N, CA and C atoms as an extended XYZ file, in Angstrom:
543
Properties=species:S:1:pos:R:3:atomname:S:1:resname:S:1:resid:I:1 pbc="F F F"
N        17.740      -14.677      -36.067 N   MET     1
C        16.753      -15.213      -35.167 CA  MET     1
C        15.433      -14.504      -35.418 C   MET     1
N        14.367      -15.258      -35.499 N   GLY     2
C        13.061      -14.679      -35.760 CA  GLY     2
C        12.454      -14.030      -34.538 C   GLY     2
N        11.535      -13.107      -34.777 N   LEU     3
C        10.858      -12.391      -33.699 CA  LEU     3
C        10.106      -13.355      -32.789 C   LEU     3
N         9.478      -14.344      -33.371 N   ARG     4
C         8.720      -15.331      -32.600 CA  ARG     4
C         9.645      -16.088      -31.637 C   ARG     4
N        10.820      -16.450      -32.102 N   LYS     5
C        11.781      -17.179      -31.276 CA  LYS     5
C        12.293      -16.285      -30.136 C   LYS     5
N        12.542      -15.027      -30.433 N   ILE     6
C        13.003      -14.081      -29.406 CA  ILE     6
C        11.947      -13.924      -28.318 C   ILE     6
N        10.677      -13.787      -28.705 N   LYS     7
C         9.591      -13.650      -27.737 CA  LYS     7
C         9.466      -14.904      -26.872 C   LYS     7
N         9.615      -16.066      -27.495 N   ARG     8
C         9.511      -17.321      -26.756 CA  ARG     8
C        10.646      -17.429      -25.735 C   ARG     8
N        11.863      -17.059      -26.132 N   GLU     9
C        13.004      -17.122      -25.225 CA  GLU     9
C        12.831      -16.150      -24.055 C   GLU     9
N        12.318      -14.964      -24.319 N   LYS    10
C        12.072      -13.998      -23.247 CA  LYS    10
C        11.024      -14.518      -22.272 C   LYS    10
N         9.971      -15.120      -22.819 N   ARG    11
C         8.914      -15.694      -21.980 CA  ARG    11
C         9.485      -16.815      -21.108 C   ARG    11
N        10.327      -17.659      -21.688 N   GLU    12
C        10.942      -18.750      -20.931 CA  GLU    12
C        11.844      -18.216      -19.822 C   GLU    12
N        12.586      -17.154      -20.108 N   LEU    13
C        13.435      -16.543      -19.081 CA  LEU    13
C        12.609      -15.971      -17.933 C   LEU    13
N        11.478      -15.329      -18.256 N   ARG    14
C        10.591      -14.795      -17.216 CA  ARG    14
C        10.012      -15.928      -16.373 C   ARG    14
N         9.629      -17.022      -17.021 N   GLU    15
C         9.074      -18.174      -16.302 CA  GLU    15
C        10.115      -18.796      -15.374 C   GLU    15
N        11.349      -18.899      -15.837 N   GLN    16
C        12.426      -19.440      -15.003 CA  GLN    16
C        12.690      -18.532      -13.805 C   GLN    16
N        12.666      -17.226      -14.041 N   ALA    17
C        12.874      -16.265      -12.954 CA  ALA    17
C        11.750      -16.380      -11.928 C   ALA    17
N        10.508      -16.541      -12.375 N   LEU    18
C         9.378      -16.685      -11.467 CA  LEU    18
C         9.514      -17.964      -10.636 C   LEU    18
N         9.968      -19.047      -11.256 N   LEU    19
C        10.191      -20.288      -10.516 CA  LEU    19
C        11.281      -20.103       -9.458 C   LEU    19
N        12.353      -19.405       -9.814 N   ARG    20
C        13.419      -19.129       -8.840 CA  ARG    20
C        12.887      -18.291       -7.682 C   ARG    20
N        12.077      -17.274       -8.007 N   PHE    21
C        11.500      -16.420       -6.976 CA  PHE    21
C        10.641      -17.243       -6.020 C   PHE    21
N         9.771      -18.067       -6.566 N   THR    22
C         8.877      -18.879       -5.740 CA  THR    22
C         9.672      -19.801       -4.818 C   THR    22
N        10.682      -20.440       -5.354 N   LYS    23
C        11.528      -21.348       -4.577 CA  LYS    23
C        12.279      -20.588       -3.478 C   LYS    23
N        12.896      -19.473       -3.839 N   GLU    24
C        13.676      -18.699       -2.869 CA  GLU    24
C        12.780      -18.018       -1.832 C   GLU    24
N        11.566      -17.634       -2.208 N   LYS    25
C        10.642      -17.025       -1.248 CA  LYS    25
C        10.257      -18.047       -0.183 C   LYS    25
N        10.093      -19.294       -0.584 N   GLN    26
C         9.794      -20.350        0.385 CA  GLN    26
C        10.977      -20.554        1.332 C   GLN    26
N        12.185      -20.466        0.819 N   ARG    27
C        13.378      -20.598        1.658 CA  ARG    27
C        13.559      -19.383        2.557 C   ARG    27
N        13.058      -18.237        2.122 N   ASN    28
C        13.238      -16.998        2.875 CA  ASN    28
C        12.573      -17.064        4.248 C   ASN    28
N        11.547      -17.872        4.414 N   VAL    29
C        10.877      -17.951        5.720 CA  VAL    29
C        11.818      -18.457        6.812 C   VAL    29
N        12.913      -19.076        6.424 N   MET    30
C        13.906      -19.572        7.380 CA  MET    30
C        15.033      -18.559        7.620 C   MET    30
N        14.968      -17.412        6.966 N   ALA    31
C        16.027      -16.396        7.104 CA  ALA    31
C        16.054      -15.851        8.523 C   ALA    31
N        17.251      -15.577        8.986 N   SER    32
C        17.434      -15.008       10.325 CA  SER    32
C        17.757      -13.525       10.204 C   SER    32
N        17.206      -12.713       11.098 N   PRO    33
C        17.545      -11.282       11.081 CA  PRO    33
C        19.044      -11.072       11.256 C   PRO    33
N        19.552      -10.052       10.599 N   GLY    34
C        20.958       -9.714       10.732 CA  GLY    34
C        21.251       -9.140       12.117 C   GLY    34
N        22.516       -8.954       12.439 N   PRO    35
C        22.901       -8.501       13.774 CA  PRO    35
C        22.672       -7.009       14.055 C   PRO    35
N        22.408       -6.223       13.032 N   LYS    36
C        22.211       -4.787       13.225 CA  LYS    36
C        20.723       -4.468       13.347 C   LYS    36
N        20.394       -3.348       14.014 N   SER    37
C        18.996       -3.012       14.328 CA  SER    37
C        18.374       -2.048       13.332 C   SER    37
N        18.629       -2.244       12.056 N   PHE    38
C        17.983       -1.398       11.049 CA  PHE    38
C        17.255       -2.276       10.041 C   PHE    38
N        16.242       -1.681        9.413 N   VAL    39
C        15.518       -2.352        8.338 CA  VAL    39
C        15.458       -1.432        7.131 C   VAL    39
N        15.246       -2.044        5.994 N   ILE    40
C        15.064       -1.316        4.739 CA  ILE    40
C        13.623       -1.534        4.293 C   ILE    40
N        12.994       -0.469        3.812 N   VAL    41
C        11.632       -0.531        3.286 CA  VAL    41
C        11.687       -0.109        1.827 C   VAL    41
N        11.238       -0.987        0.948 N   LEU    42
C        11.241       -0.707       -0.488 CA  LEU    42
C         9.797       -0.491       -0.931 C   LEU    42
N         9.503        0.725       -1.340 N   ASP    43
C         8.142        1.135       -1.688 CA  ASP    43
C         7.933        1.135       -3.199 C   ASP    43
N         7.290        0.063       -3.682 N   ASN    44
C         6.860       -0.004       -5.080 CA  ASN    44
C         8.020        0.116       -6.076 C   ASN    44
N         9.148       -0.510       -5.762 N   LEU    45
C        10.292       -0.476       -6.674 CA  LEU    45
C        10.047       -1.358       -7.889 C   LEU    45
N        10.706       -1.018       -8.989 N   LYS    46
C        10.737       -1.907      -10.143 CA  LYS    46
C        11.565       -3.100       -9.709 C   LYS    46
N        10.998       -4.260       -9.770 N   SER    47
C        11.604       -5.409       -9.111 CA  SER    47
C        12.759       -6.052       -9.861 C   SER    47
N        12.895       -5.828      -11.127 N   SER    48
C        13.793       -6.649      -11.940 CA  SER    48
C        15.265       -6.561      -11.580 C   SER    48
N        15.790       -5.409      -11.251 N   PHE    49
C        17.230       -5.280      -11.073 CA  PHE    49
C        17.629       -4.839       -9.672 C   PHE    49
N        17.024       -3.792       -9.180 N   ASN    50
C        17.472       -3.181       -7.935 CA  ASN    50
C        17.148       -3.975       -6.682 C   ASN    50
N        16.014       -4.627       -6.636 N   VAL    51
C        15.620       -5.345       -5.420 CA  VAL    51
C        16.627       -6.428       -5.047 C   VAL    51
N        17.028       -7.311       -5.967 N   PRO    52
C        18.020       -8.314       -5.559 CA  PRO    52
C        19.365       -7.706       -5.173 C   PRO    52
N        19.754       -6.618       -5.809 N   LYS    53
C        21.010       -5.952       -5.452 CA  LYS    53
C        20.940       -5.390       -4.027 C   LYS    53
N        19.777       -4.896       -3.641 N   ILE    54
C        19.600       -4.366       -2.291 CA  ILE    54
C        19.685       -5.498       -1.271 C   ILE    54
N        19.168       -6.673       -1.610 N   PHE    55
C        19.301       -7.831       -0.709 CA  PHE    55
C        20.772       -8.174       -0.484 C   PHE    55
N        21.574       -8.093       -1.528 N   ARG    56
C        23.016       -8.379       -1.374 CA  ARG    56
C        23.652       -7.411       -0.392 C   ARG    56
N        23.379       -6.133       -0.554 N   SER    57
C        23.957       -5.137        0.362 CA  SER    57
C        23.406       -5.310        1.774 C   SER    57
N        22.113       -5.569        1.886 N   ALA    58
C        21.492       -5.726        3.202 CA  ALA    58
C        22.110       -6.891        3.972 C   ALA    58
N        22.400       -7.967        3.293 N   GLU    59
C        23.035       -9.110        3.952 CA  GLU    59
C        24.448       -8.735        4.387 C   GLU    59
N        25.166       -8.043        3.541 N   ALA    60
C        26.537       -7.644        3.851 CA  ALA    60
C        26.603       -6.704        5.047 C   ALA    60
N        25.610       -5.828        5.200 N   PHE    61
C        25.614       -4.848        6.273 CA  PHE    61
C        24.863       -5.305        7.529 C   PHE    61
N        24.320       -6.530        7.526 N   GLY    62
C        23.682       -7.077        8.724 CA  GLY    62
C        22.284       -6.593        8.998 C   GLY    62
N        21.528       -6.286        7.968 N   CYS    63
C        20.155       -5.779        8.073 CA  CYS    63
C        19.223       -6.781        8.776 C   CYS    63
N        18.329       -6.261        9.607 N   GLN    64
C        17.335       -7.096       10.281 CA  GLN    64
C        16.358       -7.724        9.287 C   GLN    64
N        15.846       -6.911        8.359 N   ALA    65
C        14.835       -7.378        7.405 CA  ALA    65
C        14.660       -6.338        6.314 C   ALA    65
N        14.051       -6.789        5.228 N   ILE    66
C        13.632       -5.877        4.154 CA  ILE    66
C        12.126       -5.997        4.019 C   ILE    66
N        11.464       -4.852        4.108 N   HIS    67
C        10.015       -4.807        3.921 CA  HIS    67
C         9.757       -4.373        2.484 C   HIS    67
N         8.959       -5.157        1.777 N   LEU    68
C         8.674       -4.896        0.363 CA  LEU    68
C         7.204       -4.533        0.219 C   LEU    68
N         6.961       -3.349       -0.285 N   ILE    69
C         5.597       -2.864       -0.433 CA  ILE    69
C         5.215       -2.870       -1.898 C   ILE    69
N         4.195       -3.673       -2.206 N   ASN    70
C         3.650       -3.738       -3.566 CA  ASN    70
C         4.757       -3.976       -4.604 C   ASN    70
N         5.591       -4.980       -4.348 N   ILE    71
C         6.680       -5.310       -5.270 CA  ILE    71
C         6.382       -6.651       -5.914 C   ILE    71
N         6.442       -6.663       -7.228 N   GLU    72
C         6.163       -7.869       -7.997 CA  GLU    72
C         7.272       -8.893       -7.809 C   GLU    72
N         6.995      -10.156       -8.120 N   PRO    73
C         8.062      -11.168       -8.073 CA  PRO    73
C         9.259      -10.718       -8.906 C   PRO    73
N        10.446      -11.036       -8.408 N   PHE    74
C        11.680      -10.634       -9.073 CA  PHE    74
C        12.602      -11.837       -9.191 C   PHE    74
N        13.554      -11.729      -10.084 N   ASP    75
C        14.532      -12.790      -10.249 CA  ASP    75
C        15.550      -12.666       -9.117 C   ASP    75
N        15.622      -13.649       -8.221 N   PRO    76
C        16.557      -13.556       -7.109 CA  PRO    76
C        18.007      -13.880       -7.487 C   PRO    76
N        18.250      -14.289       -8.722 N   ALA    77
C        19.605      -14.692       -9.126 CA  ALA    77
C        20.658      -13.609       -8.869 C   ALA    77
N        20.409      -12.319       -9.193 N   PRO    78
C        21.437      -11.305       -8.923 CA  PRO    78
C        21.732      -11.111       -7.434 C   PRO    78
N        20.859      -11.611       -6.553 N   ALA    79
C        21.089      -11.498       -5.117 CA  ALA    79
C        22.148      -12.490       -4.629 C   ALA    79
N        22.538      -13.412       -5.492 N   LYS    80
C        23.601      -14.381       -5.178 CA  LYS    80
C        23.338      -15.136       -3.875 C   LYS    80
N        22.095      -15.571       -3.669 N   GLY    81
C        21.743      -16.375       -2.502 CA  GLY    81
C        21.335      -15.584       -1.283 C   GLY    81
N        21.443      -14.264       -1.315 N   THR    82
C        21.135      -13.483       -0.119 CA  THR    82
C        19.638      -13.290        0.109 C   THR    82
N        18.808      -13.549       -0.895 N   PHE    83
C        17.350      -13.442       -0.697 CA  PHE    83
C        16.890      -14.471        0.330 C   PHE    83
N        17.580      -15.566        0.453 N   ARG    84
C        17.195      -16.570        1.447 CA  ARG    84
C        17.813      -16.289        2.821 C   ARG    84
N        18.675      -15.259        2.919 N   LYS    85
C        19.365      -14.975        4.177 CA  LYS    85
C        18.829      -13.763        4.922 C   LYS    85
N        18.220      -12.831        4.211 N   VAL    86
C        17.671      -11.624        4.835 CA  VAL    86
C        16.150      -11.751        4.839 C   VAL    86
N        15.525      -11.717        6.018 N   PRO    87
C        14.069      -11.863        6.057 CA  PRO    87
C        13.365      -10.817        5.192 C   PRO    87
N        12.419      -11.282        4.388 N   ALA    88
C        11.601      -10.405        3.547 CA  ALA    88
C        10.183      -10.379        4.124 C   ALA    88
N         9.668       -9.177        4.297 N   VAL    89
C         8.317       -8.997        4.809 CA  VAL    89
C         7.522       -8.285        3.715 C   VAL    89
N         6.500       -8.932        3.210 N   PHE    90
C         5.729       -8.397        2.087 CA  PHE    90
C         4.472       -7.690        2.587 C   PHE    90
N         4.227       -6.498        2.027 N   HIS    91
C         3.043       -5.694        2.350 CA  HIS    91
C         2.411       -5.221        1.042 C   HIS    91
N         1.103       -5.036        1.075 N   GLU    92
C         0.443       -4.456       -0.095 CA  GLU    92
C         0.451       -2.932       -0.035 C   GLU    92
N         0.405       -2.376        1.176 N   HIS    93
C         0.310       -0.923        1.339 CA  HIS    93
C         1.329       -0.438        2.374 C   HIS    93
N         1.783        0.783        2.192 N   PHE    94
C         2.765        1.353        3.108 CA  PHE    94
C         2.223        1.448        4.524 C   PHE    94
N         0.966        1.802        4.686 N   ASN    95
C         0.414        2.008        6.021 CA  ASN    95
C         0.581        0.766        6.902 C   ASN    95
N         0.379       -0.419        6.329 N   ASP    96
C         0.547       -1.661        7.096 CA  ASP    96
C         1.983       -1.793        7.595 C   ASP    96
N         2.926       -1.532        6.726 N   CYS    97
C         4.346       -1.590        7.071 CA  CYS    97
C         4.673       -0.552        8.145 C   CYS    97
N         4.203        0.649        7.938 N   TYR    98
C         4.441        1.751        8.873 CA  TYR    98
C         3.947        1.385       10.273 C   TYR    98
N         2.711        0.908       10.360 N   GLN    99
C         2.125        0.551       11.657 CA  GLN    99
C         2.946       -0.539       12.346 C   GLN    99
N         3.381       -1.535       11.592 N   GLN   100
C         4.165       -2.623       12.159 CA  GLN   100
C         5.497       -2.109       12.705 C   GLN   100
N         6.204       -1.319       11.900 N   LEU   101
C         7.530       -0.849       12.324 CA  LEU   101
C         7.459        0.123       13.495 C   LEU   101
N         6.474        0.997       13.500 N   VAL   102
C         6.304        1.921       14.623 CA  VAL   102
C         6.004        1.128       15.899 C   VAL   102
N         5.145        0.119       15.799 N   SER   103
C         4.817       -0.683       16.982 CA  SER   103
C         6.028       -1.467       17.489 C   SER   103
N         7.012       -1.725       16.617 N   GLU   104
C         8.238       -2.416       17.012 CA  GLU   104
C         9.317       -1.449       17.486 C   GLU   104
N         8.989       -0.152       17.522 N   GLY   105
C         9.912        0.837       18.071 CA  GLY   105
C        10.889        1.451       17.088 C   GLY   105
N        10.647        1.292       15.807 N   TYR   106
C        11.545        1.866       14.798 CA  TYR   106
C        11.231        3.332       14.550 C   TYR   106
N        12.254        4.099       14.250 N   THR   107
C        12.111        5.458       13.733 CA  THR   107
C        12.270        5.340       12.227 C   THR   107
N        11.308        5.850       11.485 N   LEU   108
C        11.323        5.727       10.027 CA  LEU   108
C        11.858        6.989        9.378 C   LEU   108
N        12.691        6.769        8.356 N   PHE   109
C        13.280        7.842        7.568 CA  PHE   109
C        12.996        7.575        6.099 C   PHE   109
N        12.425        8.555        5.425 N   ALA   110
C        12.203        8.457        3.980 CA  ALA   110
C        13.336        9.174        3.274 C   ALA   110
N        13.916        8.516        2.291 N   LEU   111
C        14.973        9.163        1.509 CA  LEU   111
C        14.335        9.943        0.370 C   LEU   111
N        14.623       11.235        0.329 N   GLU   112
C        14.103       12.110       -0.710 CA  GLU   112
C        15.257       12.965       -1.225 C   GLU   112
N        15.408       13.004       -2.523 N   ALA   113
C        16.547       13.703       -3.126 CA  ALA   113
C        16.558       15.196       -2.833 C   ALA   113
N        15.407       15.806       -2.716 N   ASP   114
C        15.344       17.267       -2.583 CA  ASP   114
C        15.107       17.738       -1.145 C   ASP   114
N        15.599       16.996       -0.171 N   ASN   115
C        15.382       17.339        1.219 CA  ASN   115
C        16.626       18.003        1.807 C   ASN   115
N        16.421       18.925        2.738 N   ASP   116
C        17.544       19.646        3.349 CA  ASP   116
C        18.207       18.887        4.499 C   ASP   116
N        17.566       17.864        5.030 N   ASN   117
C        18.131       17.090        6.143 CA  ASN   117
C        19.081       16.042        5.590 C   ASN   117
N        20.356       16.284        5.745 N   SER   118
C        21.378       15.403        5.190 CA  SER   118
C        21.581       14.165        6.059 C   SER   118
N        21.683       13.032        5.421 N   LEU   119
C        21.958       11.769        6.095 CA  LEU   119
C        23.230       11.861        6.930 C   LEU   119
N        24.261       12.454        6.380 N   VAL   120
C        25.556       12.472        7.069 CA  VAL   120
C        25.590       13.437        8.260 C   VAL   120
N        24.617       14.313        8.372 N   ASN   121
C        24.543       15.235        9.501 CA  ASN   121
C        23.482       14.821       10.511 C   ASN   121
N        22.932       13.640       10.369 N   THR   122
C        21.853       13.174       11.226 CA  THR   122
C        22.352       12.046       12.121 C   THR   122
N        22.124       12.178       13.405 N   ARG   123
C        22.433       11.093       14.335 CA  ARG   123
C        21.245       10.137       14.301 C   ARG   123
N        21.495        8.948       13.816 N   LEU   124
C        20.441        7.957       13.647 CA  LEU   124
C        20.180        7.222       14.957 C   LEU   124
N        18.921        6.896       15.221 N   PRO   125
C        18.649        6.031       16.368 CA  PRO   125
C        19.026        4.587       16.013 C   PRO   125
N        19.298        3.782       17.024 N   GLU   126
C        19.727        2.416       16.747 CA  GLU   126
C        18.668        1.643       15.972 C   GLU   126
N        17.399        1.831       16.316 N   LYS   127
C        16.321        1.148       15.585 CA  LYS   127
C        15.814        2.084       14.482 C   LYS   127
N        16.466        2.032       13.344 N   SER   128
C        16.125        2.886       12.204 CA  SER   128
C        15.549        2.052       11.075 C   SER   128
N        14.580        2.630       10.378 N   ALA   129
C        14.006        2.023        9.178 CA  ALA   129
C        14.110        3.047        8.061 C   ALA   129
N        14.681        2.627        6.941 N   PHE   130
C        14.917        3.544        5.821 CA  PHE   130
C        13.983        3.183        4.673 C   PHE   130
N        13.179        4.159        4.259 N   VAL   131
C        12.174        3.963        3.216 CA  VAL   131
C        12.712        4.528        1.907 C   VAL   131
N        12.764        3.675        0.879 N   LEU   132
C        13.220        4.092       -0.449 CA  LEU   132
C        12.081        3.890       -1.436 C   LEU   132
N        11.832        4.903       -2.253 N   GLY   133
C        10.708        4.866       -3.185 CA  GLY   133
C        11.108        4.437       -4.577 C   GLY   133
N        10.112        4.363       -5.419 N   ASN   134
C        10.255        3.979       -6.819 CA  ASN   134
C        11.237        4.900       -7.531 C   ASN   134
N        12.035        4.317       -8.408 N   GLU   135
C        13.094        5.047       -9.091 CA  GLU   135
C        12.588        6.244       -9.898 C   GLU   135
N        11.422        6.121      -10.476 N   GLY   136
C        10.898        7.206      -11.294 CA  GLY   136
C         9.796        8.005      -10.621 C   GLY   136
N         9.000        7.324       -9.792 N   LEU   137
C         7.812        7.951       -9.218 CA  LEU   137
C         7.986        8.410       -7.784 C   LEU   137
N         9.030        7.958       -7.130 N   GLY   138
C         9.225        8.315       -5.729 CA  GLY   138
C         8.335        7.483       -4.818 C   GLY   138
N         7.955        8.070       -3.688 N   LEU   139
C         7.124        7.368       -2.717 CA  LEU   139
C         5.679        7.319       -3.188 C   LEU   139
N         4.982        6.244       -2.833 N   THR   140
C         3.593        6.077       -3.285 CA  THR   140
C         2.590        6.669       -2.306 C   THR   140
N         3.069        7.305       -1.263 N   PHE   141
C         2.181        7.832       -0.237 CA  PHE   141
C         2.568        9.274        0.055 C   PHE   141
N         1.649        9.987        0.671 N   ASP   142
C         1.914       11.374        1.064 CA  ASP   142
C         2.626       11.360        2.409 C   ASP   142
N         3.852       11.794        2.412 N   ILE   143
C         4.681       11.742        3.617 CA  ILE   143
C         4.081       12.552        4.761 C   ILE   143
N         3.307       13.585        4.453 N   THR   144
C         2.718       14.420        5.503 CA  THR   144
C         1.633       13.677        6.287 C   THR   144
N         1.158       12.553        5.778 N   ASN   145
C         0.167       11.751        6.503 CA  ASN   145
C         0.799       10.921        7.621 C   ASN   145
N         2.117       10.910        7.700 N   TYR   146
C         2.835       10.098        8.683 CA  TYR   146
C         3.746       11.017        9.491 C   TYR   146
N         3.218       11.522       10.587 N   THR   147
C         3.895       12.577       11.335 CA  THR   147
C         5.240       12.147       11.916 C   THR   147
N         5.405       10.877       12.236 N   SER   148
C         6.680       10.455       12.825 CA  SER   148
C         7.718       10.062       11.774 C   SER   148
N         7.350       10.084       10.517 N   LEU   149
C         8.278        9.760        9.430 CA  LEU   149
C         9.141       10.983        9.128 C   LEU   149
N        10.450       10.787        9.171 N   LYS   150
C        11.379       11.887        8.934 CA  LYS   150
C        12.000       11.749        7.552 C   LYS   150
N        12.330       12.865        6.955 N   SER   151
C        12.949       12.861        5.625 CA  SER   151
C        14.449       13.078        5.729 C   SER   151
N        15.174       12.385        4.858 N   LEU   152
C        16.612       12.535        4.753 CA  LEU   152
C        17.009       12.578        3.290 C   LEU   152
N        18.163       13.155        3.027 N   SER   153
C        18.712       13.111        1.671 CA  SER   153
C        20.181       12.720        1.755 C   SER   153
N        20.659       12.180        0.658 N   ILE   154
C        22.073       11.862        0.527 CA  ILE   154
C        22.701       13.019       -0.236 C   ILE   154
N        23.714       13.667        0.351 N   PRO   155
C        24.302       14.797       -0.363 CA  PRO   155
C        24.962       14.349       -1.664 C   PRO   155
N        24.716       15.102       -2.707 N   HIS   156
C        25.395       14.871       -3.985 CA  HIS   156
C        25.583       16.225       -4.665 C   HIS   156
N        26.583       16.303       -5.510 N   TYR   157
C        27.006       17.607       -6.012 CA  TYR   157
C        26.956       17.731       -7.528 C   TYR   157
N        26.626       16.650       -8.200 N   GLY   158
C        26.527       16.709       -9.647 CA  GLY   158
C        25.164       17.225      -10.085 C   GLY   158
N        24.924       17.209      -11.364 N   VAL   159
C        23.658       17.690      -11.900 CA  VAL   159
C        22.581       16.610      -11.909 C   VAL   159
N        22.984       15.350      -11.702 N   THR   160
C        22.015       14.265      -11.652 CA  THR   160
C        21.102       14.475      -10.458 C   THR   160
N        19.798       14.353      -10.686 N   GLU   161
C        18.812       14.655       -9.651 CA  GLU   161
C        18.869       13.675       -8.476 C   GLU   161
N        19.126       12.392       -8.765 N   SER   162
C        19.137       11.412       -7.689 CA  SER   162
C        20.033       10.234       -8.051 C   SER   162
N        20.304        9.417       -7.051 N   LEU   163
C        21.121        8.223       -7.243 CA  LEU   163
C        20.247        7.028       -7.599 C   LEU   163
N        20.860        6.003       -8.157 N   ASN   164
C        20.173        4.734       -8.354 CA  ASN   164
C        19.739        4.235       -6.982 C   ASN   164
N        18.569        3.640       -6.894 N   VAL   165
C        18.012        3.248       -5.601 CA  VAL   165
C        18.852        2.192       -4.891 C   VAL   165
N        19.469        1.277       -5.616 N   SER   166
C        20.305        0.281       -4.935 CA  SER   166
C        21.589        0.927       -4.405 C   SER   166
N        22.090        1.912       -5.099 N   VAL   167
C        23.262        2.659       -4.624 CA  VAL   167
C        22.878        3.468       -3.389 C   VAL   167
N        21.744        4.147       -3.437 N   ALA   168
C        21.277        4.929       -2.288 CA  ALA   168
C        21.065        4.035       -1.066 C   ALA   168
N        20.497        2.862       -1.272 N   ALA   169
C        20.291        1.924       -0.159 CA  ALA   169
C        21.620        1.531        0.460 C   ALA   169
N        22.607        1.263       -0.375 N   SER   170
C        23.922        0.878        0.139 CA  SER   170
C        24.568        2.015        0.922 C   SER   170
N        24.421        3.234        0.443 N   ILE   171
C        24.996        4.385        1.152 CA  ILE   171
C        24.349        4.555        2.515 C   ILE   171
N        23.036        4.430        2.569 N   VAL   172
C        22.314        4.573        3.831 CA  VAL   172
C        22.724        3.466        4.814 C   VAL   172
N        22.880        2.250        4.312 N   MET   173
C        23.294        1.151        5.181 CA  MET   173
C        24.719        1.384        5.695 C   MET   173
N        25.589        1.862        4.829 N   TYR   174
C        26.960        2.145        5.248 CA  TYR   174
C        26.977        3.223        6.335 C   TYR   174
N        26.206        4.274        6.142 N   GLU   175
C        26.174        5.352        7.153 CA  GLU   175
C        25.649        4.816        8.481 C   GLU   175
N        24.660        3.953        8.424 N   TYR   176
C        24.158        3.355        9.667 CA  TYR   176
C        25.280        2.575       10.359 C   TYR   176
N        25.990        1.738        9.612 N   ILE   177
C        27.082        0.924       10.161 CA  ILE   177
C        28.225        1.808       10.668 C   ILE   177
N        28.449        2.916        9.989 N   ARG   178
C        29.476        3.845       10.453 CA  ARG   178
C        29.122        4.395       11.831 C   ARG   178
N        27.836        4.671       12.041 N   GLN   179
C        27.398        5.203       13.329 CA  GLN   179
C        27.261        4.120       14.409 C   GLN   179
N        26.976        2.885       13.988 N   PHE   180
C        26.815        1.770       14.920 CA  PHE   180
C        27.694        0.602       14.474 C   PHE   180
N        29.004        0.722       14.647 N   PRO   181
C        29.914       -0.321       14.162 CA  PRO   181
C        29.723       -1.684       14.833 C   PRO   181
């Protein structure tokens, strides 16, 4: 196969994914909040793989909504239809999301790998919002600028510095459900 043909096929796949995203985003406006009182906040994640996987877990765990901050269009196919079931709220900047969630009574928690406050040792409030940052860059904002934002970490014992963000999101959702069955 020639290089030109490979590039054309990749471009066509990206175009098809964008069409799926546009179609599913329009359907997402009809999504109903899940039965549990938590939300997930995705801060500047690489959209291609992890975002749709997080939608699948969020639907399974009954998430109210997913707030997406500065996230490019993604292929919703790996979400297996759950992108149209979990409300998506799009923001350009974290501050807008933060202000909205605080005004709705949520307590926000940022997941940080190097934090001493363990998720499993923390009693979560019923209205919790979990902020997950970019896989390589972390959070796009200075956490000290948000005094009510609390930091949490997921305990791990290997040499790997952090977990995959979709795995971390699933663990946080499971812990929430464990505390609020």
